[in-house]
N, C-alpha and C positions, 0 to 999 in steps of 0.2 A: 546444695539449697532444700527447700524442704518440698513435701511435694506438691503443695498447692500452690508456691510462688512459682516449680515447673507449669503449674497446669492454668496459671493465672497469666502467663508469657503466652502459652501453648496459645488463649481462648484472644487475648489484644493479639497477637501476630494473625491470626487465622481472620476476625474480623477484619482489620488491616486489608488482608489480600484481599476476603471478599468483597468492602467496598469500593475496592479499587478499579473495579468492573462495571459500578452502580448508575454513573453518566452517561455510557456508552451512547454514540447515534448525534443528529442534530438540528434542533434547537429550530422553530421557525424561524425565529428572528438573525438568524444564522442561514439561512441557506441564502440571502442577497449576495451573502460576500464568495458562495460557493460554486453559485451560477456566471461567475465574471467572467466575460469570454478567455480572459490570460489563466483561471484555472482551468481548465477545459485538457484534456489529455494532448489531442490535436487543436490549439487555437490559432497557429497559424496554417493555413491550407496548405500554399504552397511551401513551407517547411515538409509538412506531410508530404504531396504529393514530390518532394523531391528526396526523401528519406522511402520513400517506394520505389523512386527510379533507383534507388543504389541497394536495397536490397533485391529488385527485381533482376539489377545487372548482374548482382556476387552470386544467386542463389538458382537462377534462369525458372524461376515461380513466383505467383502474385499471392501478394499475401503472407503471410505468416511474420510478419516485423519481431514480433513479441520475443521469439527466439532465438536462441544464441549459437551461434558455429554455423560452418559450411557443408553442405553436399559430401565433400568430399574426407569429413573425417577431422578436418584442423581448425579445433576452435579457438 
């Protein structure tokens, strides 16, 4: 391969990689979909309360539901 062809391929590849992240973010007309109740992390309060109770019973502490593993070292 010639140097010009390799340079052209590198530039095109770099342009594709850079433009891959050009449209991040939520558009204003998409926010109604993301604001729906079923899109929330804890959409069901009863389910969240049951999960809190389970983690409290296992860990003997409240909060910290996002961490895996127990206090005894058994993951």
